[in-house]
N, C-alpha and C positions, 0 to 999 in steps of 0.2 A: 362466703366468708365475710363479705362487706355488705353494706346497705346502699341501695340505690339513692343517688342524690339528684341527678338531673332528670328532666322529663323529655329532653330532646334526643333523638336517635341519630347517631353519626354513622354514615356509610363508609366502610373501610375500603381502601384501595391497596393493591399489592405494591410492595416496594417502599412503604412508608411506615415510620414509627410514630405512634400517637402518644401524646402526653398532655398533662394539664399544666400550663405555664403559671408563672408568678402572678399574672394578671387575672387568672381564673378562667381563661378560655382554653378550649382544646386546640392543640397545634399538631400539625403533621410535618415531620422532618424526613427527608429522603434517607434511605439506608445506603450503605456504601456501594452496593451493586446497582443502585438506581442513579445513573450518571446525569440524566437530564431533568431530574426532579428539583423542585424548589421548596423551601420552607414556607408553609402557609397556615393561616388561621382557619380552622374548620368549625362550622357551627356558629350560632349567634347567642347561645345561652352562657351566662357567666355563673361560675360556681364560687360561692363564698367559702374560703378555706379556713379551717381552724387548726391550731397547732396540736401536734400529737397524733395527726391522722395522715394516712397516705391516700392519695386520689389516683384512680386509674380508669382507663376505658375498657369495659368488659367486652367479651366476644359478641354479645348481642348488640353492642353499639351505645350503651348507656354508661354514664359516669357513676362510679361507685366509690365509696370511702370505707377504709378499714382502719381500725384503731391500732396504733403501734404499742407494743408491750412495754418498752423501756423509755417511753418519751414523756 
């Protein structure tokens, strides 16, 4: 559905939710059942964001972007 944006591969850990922050870096936040986890920045590649697009971390570990319909 989306097109690959980043070239850096992120290794996923169980118990974390991954998202692209306002600063353009990938962040990992602990899920509710992960009691001892801390929020942390993952990876070193910065993604430049454009308006009207959604950015997400795919199952293969790369950052993708998808165009929003009504944006």
